[in-house]
N, C-alpha and C positions, 0 to 999 in steps of 0.2 A: 222435189228437183233443188239440188244443193248449190247455195249462192256463195260464189267466191267473190273476193273483194282484191281490186289490182293494187299492190302497193302505189304510196303515194307521189313517190317519185316517179314511177313510169307514166301515170297520168300526166305529171307535170312536163315532161319531156315530148309527151302528147300535145299538150297546148302550147307551147312553144313550137314545136312543128309546124302547126297550123298557123299560127300568129306570122309567122317569121316572115311570110310573102304579102302580108298585109299592108301595104305601103301607106295607108291613109292613117295609120296609127301614129304618123310621126311626120313632123315638118322639115324642110331643108334651112328654112330662113325663119329667123323669129320675126315679125312685125314691128315696128317704131309703136311707140305710144304716146299719142300728142294729146295736148291738155290746151285748147284753145279759147278764149277769152273775148269771143265776137257775140255770144248773145247771151249776154247775163253772167251774172256768179254762178261757176259751177256748182253743182252739188257738192263737190270734193273740197271745195277751197275753203279754209278757215284762218283764225288766226291761233299759231301754234305757241302763245302764252308772252306775248309782249307787254314788258311791264309798263304800269301806270299809274305813277306815283305820284302822290299828292302835290297839289299845283300844275301837275304835267299834263299831256295826254298822247294817247293813242288812237287812232281811228281809220277804216279802211272800208272804201266802196269799190263798187265798179262804175267803169267809166265807157260808154261806149263810140268813143270816139278818141281817135289818135295813137290809135294801138302802133305796134311796132308793123301793121301790115296796110298803112298808110290811114287816113283821114275817117275814114268809114270801119274801121276796124276798133275792137275792144278792147281793154286791159284793165287790171286791178293796179289803185292806187292808195297808199299807205302815207299819212301824214302821222308825225311824231314833234313834239315841240323843241327836242334837239337839246334842252338843259335839266331838266328833271326826267326825262325819258329821252333815254340816248340808244334803243333799241328795239329793232322790229324782226319780228317770228312769221313771216308770212309760210304757212303749211296747205299741203295738198293731202287727200286719203287717194289714195294707188295701192294696184294688187298686182305685183310680177314678183318675180326671184329674179336678184342682179347676177346670176350664173350665166343666164341667156342674153345679158345687155353690157356693153363696154361704157357707155357714157351717158352722161343727162344735159341737155341743153336748156339754158332758158336766157330770157333776154331783158332787160333791165336798164332804166332810165334813170335819171336822179334830176330834178326839175333845176334848173340854171339859176333859180331867185333861192335856192335852199341854203342854209346853212353850213358852212365848214369847219373843220378843223384844221389848228396849226396856221403854214404860211398860207396867206390867202392867194396868192401868185400860183398856188398849188394845187389849192381848192380839194384839199384831202377830206374823204367823206367816210373816212372808218374802214373800218376790216368786215368780208364777208365771208361767208363757207356755206356748206350744202349737208344735209346729215340726210342717210337713208335709214329710217326708222323702222323696225319691226312692230309687231302687234302689241309689244309693251313698251315700246316707245324706247327702244335702245338709242343710244347716242355715239355716230360716228363721224365727227365733219371730217369731210373732205373739200380740197380745192381751196383749202383757204388761203385769201388773200389781199392786198390792199385794194381800195377803190379809187382810183386816181383820177382826178375829177374833169379835165379838158378831155377824157374820151367818157365820163360818165354822162356826161349831158345829150347823150343823143343812144339813140337804142344798138345797145353792145348785147351782143351775144355771146353768153360766158361758158363754157366746156367742162366739165368735171366728171373725172373716174370715179368708178363704183367700187363700193367694196365688195368681198368676196362673199357669195353665197348666204346672202341675206333675203329673206322672204318680206319684202318691202310691204307695208301698209302705208307709209306716210312720206313723204317728202318735204323736209323743211330749210327753206331758207331763212339763213340768220346774217343782221346787218347790224352793227353794234359801232358806236365811236368810241368808248373807252373814256371818252372826256367830253365835257359840252360841247356842245356845235356853236356855232356864232350865232345862231337863229334856226327857227321852225324847218326840217327838211320832208320833203314830199319827194315819193318813191315810185314810180310806175313799172309794172311787172308784166309781161308779155307771155307768149307762146311758150309752153314747157313742154319737150321730148325726151324719152328713154330710147336712147338709139343701142340696136342691134349691132355686133361687131361688123365690121365693113370687110368682105370678102370677095377679093384678097385685101389684106392692109400691106401698102406699098409703106415700109416707116422711111428709108432713106435711101431709096434706089439709085437716085442720081445726085445727090446731095453735097458738094465738097465738104460740107459741116462734120461728116463722118469721120474726115484724116482729121478735122479740126479738132474734135473731141476723141481722138487716140490718149489712152494713156497707156505708155509705155513700159512693159517688164520686160524689156529683152528684146523683142521684137520690132523692127524698124517697120512703120506703116508712112505712107505717102499716097496723096491724091494725084493719080495720072490723067490727063484727060485723053491721052492718044487712046486708051486700051479702054473701050466700052462695050456692053454686052447687048446684043437687042434684047429686048422686051416681050417675052408673051406670058399672056394670062394664066396663070395653071387652073383655072376655074373653067373659064369657057374655051380657053384654048388660041383666042384670039391675038393676030401677032405676025410676024414679029414686028415692034415698032420701034422707035428712037426715042427716048428718054432725055430728054433735055435739061441740065447743061450734060453734055457728053462726059463720061470718066468713070472710073473706078478705084478702089483702094489697092496700093500695090503693098504687098508685104514680102519683107527680105530676113530671109531667117539665116544667121551667119555662122549659128551650131545645133540644127535642130538637138541633135543628143540632149541637150540642155533645156529641153522645154520652153524654148523663149516664148513669151505671148505680151498680153496687152487686152484691155477692153476699149470700146468708144459706148456713145448714150445715145438712144435715140426717144422720140416719144415714148412716153410710157402706155405699157400693154399688157393684158392678164394673157397669159400664155398659155393657160388650159382651156381657153375659148378657141383654141386651134390645132388644127392637127400637123401641120405641118409649119417647119421653117424653112423656106426656099431660096435659094440663092443661085446666082451663076458663077464659075469657077474656070480661072483661065491658069493652066501652069507652064509658068517658062522654064523648069527643069533645073537641075541643078547645074551650078557653076563651070562644074567640071564634068564630063563625058562617064557616064557610070550607070548601072543599073539602081542604083541606090534613088528610090524617087521621093523617100520620106512622105508626109503628108501633115494634116494639121486635125485636131480637135478644138470644137467649138462649145460656148458655155452661155446660159441667160443669165445676165447678172441680176440679182434680186435685188429688195428691196431694202436688203439689209449689206447689199456691196457684197455677197457672195456670191461664187461661181458655180453653177448647179449646171453640169455638162448635160451633153444632149446626144452627142454620139462624135465620131471619128470617119476622115476620109483620107485613104492611102491612096497618093497618086500611083499613074500607071503611066507607060509610054504613049497609050493611049490618047491622055491628057495634055501631051503636051503640043503648046500649040494651038490650042484648040478651046473656045467654050463651052464647058458640061456643065447643065443643069443639076445639082443636087439638094435634095429633100431630107432634113432632119427633125427627127420628134420634136414636136413641140408642146402637147399638152402632157407629156409625160412627164415631163421636167416639174409639174403642180405647182409651179410659180404663178402668183395672181396680180404681183406688183412689180412686173418686169422694169428694167431701165434700161438695159442695152443687152449688148454681145460683148463674149469674149472669145480670141484667138488665141491659139497655142500650138506653135509646131510640134509635131512630133518626128521624131527618127526612124529610120525606114532599114533594110537588110544589112547594112554595114554601120549599125550604129549611129545614124545621122551625122556622120562627117562633113559630108560638102554642104556647101553654103546652097539654099534655096531660095525662088523667087517665084509668087505668083497672084495671082488678082482677084478679086470676090467683088461682084455687083449684084444690084438687082436684091435688097434684103426683102423679103415680104413675109409676111403669114398668111396662110392658107388652109383650107378645109374643104375636101368634094363636096360639091354639092347633091348627094345622093341621100334617099334614106335611108337612114341607119336601120341594119334588121336584128333580132336577137337571134343570136347566134346558136348556143346552147345553155343546157343547164344543167350542172355536173353536179351531183352528191358529194359536200363535204366529208372527208375522212381524217379531215387534220383536229388536233385540238388548238386552242387558242392561244397566239402568243407570237413573237415576232421572228419571222423567217428572214434569215442572212444568206444569200446566195455570191457565190465568187463566179467570174465572168467567163466566158468563152471560147476564149483568145489564143487558147494551146500554146505553142513555144512562145509566140509574140508576147503573152505576159505570164510566165510561168509561178508568180508570186504575188499573184493579187489577193489582198485581203478589203476586208469591207465590217465596219464596225457604227457603233453608237457611243458618243461620248458625253459623260455626265454633264449637267447644266452649267453655259459659261458662267452665270452670274454665279454659281455655288463655288466654282473653280476658281475665281479670282477672291476667294477671301479665306479656302479651306485647306488642311492637310490631310489627305485621305491615306496617309500612310500609317505605321504600325508604331512606330518607336515613341514610347513613352503615352501612348495611347491605346493599350492593351484592356479587354480582349478587343480582337480587331480580326473582322471575317471578308474575304472578297469569295463571291460562290455566283452559281448559275446552273438551271436546269434545263435538261436537253433535251430534245425529242427530236424522231424523225432524221437523227444524225447516221447519216453512211456506213454500213458495215467497214469493218478495218480492209477487207477483201476489195470491196468496191470501190472504195477511197483511201488506199495506205498514203500515209502521211497529212491527211485531211485534219485540222485541227480549232480546236473553239479556245478563245483565252480573255482574260482580263488582264489588261495592262495597269499600272500602277507608277501613273510619270510626273516628276518634280516639274513644276512649272517655272519657277524661279532662274532656273541655271542654264534655261535657254538664252537667255541675255549672255552667260556667259562668253557664248559661241555666235552672237549675233543672228541668232536665231528666234522666229515669234512661236511665241504661246500659242497663241488665237489662232494661228495659221495649224499648228500642229494638234488642235481640239477637234478639226474638222479633218484631217488627213489620219488613212487607217496604217499608216507606217510607221507611228511617233516613237514605238521601239527603238528603232536604229537611229533618227535625229537625236531623240534626248540625249542628256549627257546622263540622268539618273535615274533609275525606274527598277521595278520590277513586274518580270513575267510570268503567271500563273497559266498552265496551257494544259489542255487536255487533248491527247492526239491518237489517232490510229495508229497504230502500229505496222511496220513495212510487211511484217511475216505474222501478222494476227495479232490480238490483244491490244491492250489500249495502255499508250505512256499517261503519266500524271506527273507533270514536271514544275519547278520552280527554279527560276531564273533570276540573274539580277545584275545592273551594271552601274557603278560607280566614276564619275568622273572622265566617262568613254563618250563623247558625240560620236555621231556617224560611224557607228560599228553597233554590230551584233550581241545580242547578251549571250555569254557563253559561261560565265559562272553559273552553275546551278547544282540543285538536286534531283536526281534524275530515277523515277518508279516506274518499270514496267509491270504491267498487272496481265501476263500472259495468257493468262483463262477467262479473261472477261470478252465476252462476245459483241459489246457493244457499248461505245461510248452514252448510251443513253439513260438519263437518271441527274441527280442533285449531286455536283462538284462543289466543293467548297476549302479554301485557303485560310488556316485560324491560326492567328497568334496568339499565344499565352504569355508571351513576355517578349524583350526585346531579339532572344535570339531562340524562342523556342517555338516549336507550332506543330499542325498535324495537316495532313491531306485529308479531306475525309470524301466516300463516296455514297451515298443513300444513308449519312447519318454513320458509316460505319468507318474507323479510321483505318486508311490504306496505308500511311506511314508517319512516324515522326520524323520530325526532322531539327536540325541544329545549324544555325546558321553563326558567321562570324560575327566578333562582338563590335559592330559599326559605331558602337558609343565610344569606342579606344581609338578612332581615328578622329585627328585632330578638326577634320574637315565634313563630321559626320552630317551635323546640321542640315550644311548646304546640301546633304546628298539625301536623307530621307526624314525632313522635318522641317521642311519648303511652307512659305504662307500662300502660294497657290500652287493647284495639282488637279491634276484630272485622272479617273477611272474610264477606260474603252474596253466594250467587251465586243468582241467581234468574230470572224471566221479567217481565214488564211488558206488559199488552197496548198501551198508548201509544195510546188513540184519545182524538181532543179533539173539543171543540166545532165545530172547524172543519172536520172529517174526518166520514166518516157513522158516527153512532152505531152500534156493537155490531159494527164490522166484522170485531172480532177476539177476539170472543166464544166463547169455549171450545177459544182456541186452546193447543197444546201442543208441546213439544219436550223431549227426551229429551239429559240429560246423562250421556253415559258416564264421562266422569273431570274432576275438578277439582282444581287445584293452586294453593297461595300459599305460597313460600318466599322465604325470606332468608338472611342468614349466622348469625341467632338463632335463627329457628322456619320451621317447615315443617307444613303441611298438605297431604294427598292422598287422595284416594279413587278405586276405579274402581267403588265400589257393588255387588262381588263378592258381598258379604258374604248372611246370611241375614234381616239387618235393617238399615234406614238405620243404625242406629249400631252394626251390626258393628265397621266400624274405626275411628271416629268418634265422638263424644258430638254429634254434631247435632242443632242447636234447629231447630225447623219455624217458618219464619217469615211470618205471613199479614197480607193487607192488614185496617185500622181497619173498612171497608165492607163489609159480606155475609161477616163472616170464615168461614175453613173451612180444612181442612187439604188443599189440591190438591196432594202431593205422591205419587206414587205408585212404590214400588222394583218393577223390574222384575228378579227374579233370574235370571243367567244362566244357560242351559242350559235354559231353558223350552218346553217342547214345545207344552202346551196350556193353555188357561185353560178351568177348567170354571167354570159358574154355576149357584149353589140359591137357591131363593128363601127365604132368611132369614138376617136379620143377627146372629141366638144363634150365639154362642160354642157350642162344646163338640160341634160334628159332626167326624166322622171321614172320608175319604174312602179307600175299599178299593177294590182291582182284582180281579181273576181271567182267566186265559186259559180256563177251562174251566166258569165258574159253577160249580164243587165248592169247589175250594181259594181259600180269599180271605186278602190281608195286604193292609198299609198302602200306598197309592199315593205315599207320599212325600210326598205335600202339604203342606210347613211353612209357606209363605208364601199366606196370603190378606189379602183388604181387602175393602172395603166400598164397591160401586159409586157412582155420584151419585146416586142414587132413595134411598139408605141404607136399602132394603128386601132387597136380595141379597147374597151372598157370593160372592166371585169367588177360587179358589185356585187355583196356578201348580204345574200339573203336568210333574215333570221329566223332560228325556232318558231319563236315567240308570235312573229305573224300567221305564221300557216294555220289557216282554219281545221277544224273539226272533217272529217266527213270523207277526206280521201281524195280531193280533188281540189285542184288550185289554176286558174287562167291567169296568164303575164302579158300586159302592152308596156310597151314604149312610147312616153308621151313628151313632145316639149312644149 
């Protein structure tokens, strides 16, 4: 009898099909972790390294009475002299992953007879923070704050947010004076709880302080007590209820075509833990009767105060005069330390010339309470690299471009241009680039942009670093472009502009390679002198070029010898009104390497790390209209892509060859798909076992 061996990838698919319906493999809600001090010193409690200097003392012990839960509850007690030793470091052994939790609470009281620091009327006790430490004792201080005396002399519950994706082995509280106390200090520590994200998490649904924190960047906002949306719990369906105080945020855009916006702050949250941002929207309509209903787009404000767009809403006639519930993807933003939300008006069919008014209420974060299932396992057929895609908004956004920009810290001190710094090269390697017939006009590019001269026209250099169309906004720059021909072939072009803000680059050297069937390969723009160079394809010279002698221009140093500059690599849809609208919707290409170098600065990357920023602190660049992060890292050595139907973080993929022994499957890279509701994870070839069979399960 002849034995045949089924290819491994088929068996993998069969295993997934069997496990997909086995709901016991994952949990809908992560249980809290509680550490109590009611029954003696817990085995996981220890001192995390409090100093004990000559003449001083630090000691700790368990006390069976007067804990936070009453006279018969216990607590831990720390005592230190406060003069020679001014710090304590209570610590607890734990085991959990912070991706599954949102915050930590702990209860602490300082004996009123303790010594203080500074003004005795304030009874200042120093500063306190908490660190979530992994097995190697990493340090990440969270919730740093001053300990205010009048509140601290009774049991106080402190709540601290969690860092993202830490496999926690230790929790450590640190309290230190920074100066000598007026006497010995006694500190009591009570219950510690690690809490999962609430579901739903109502952020500022009925609180008029939302409007109080609004930062206006052209979009007026106020609190309207007369317009209030009934609240329905999106998880349980309970309601409607009336949440007090009544009211909602009112937005008035006098000119939607200007993309007027602003942002407000909420209590901090980890957006990666929730599938949806929900809200209720009431559209008052345009002030002038028209069919131009316009709309808005929404972003999450991250810890760097950048706006990470999560989606847009187009108003319709059916939304006029009615509350409509809207859900936008949340976890897809990738933001772990969110500060709040940004709202920006968007134009309608007549370019948004009519003022509009709308209301928003009941901002909430939520996830469906279902057992996530593994949906599919797909063999990876693309090489490792960075995929860049344009949007699919057709005639509504014909000029979308997306990209990445060199690190901000480098841009602030670097001159990436070539003049006086030859040899200089700007290069990228493409694969999976669509054929000219499939995507005529679609292009990949490298922009080299002067950062100094933005100030000459009152524009922000930092904004343009994360905007994917700086070639138009810039005063001075060059543009190296590889473009599909509209009648076949590939074009390799070099364009530039000087002293020309808010305009396209039209000066250029254009080279059509009519017999080239694909743009896949390595492209390089090489300068050998201030005025001469070559364009090469896979190392072969495509064309020699000669530029104007910019050095004879009295202002050339302001054009191409800046003190701040940037390089941006990206793709451009390049649809225009004269062509077929939407012809290049959703097109993409993979960059397997990029390079920008001269005699003073060099940036290169082959995107082989575990994240986009593994080698360089690349900045994501997005287009202003329907903005979103459309870059996807494809790790080298990816064998399969696994998809499961939730965008919540905290799930772990495990594998087994016999359904008896399970171990992590090595899935360290994940991203959210275009729907905003599914997670896709990369299974590396290195973790696949020999023998042709592998089974997977999804755990939380």
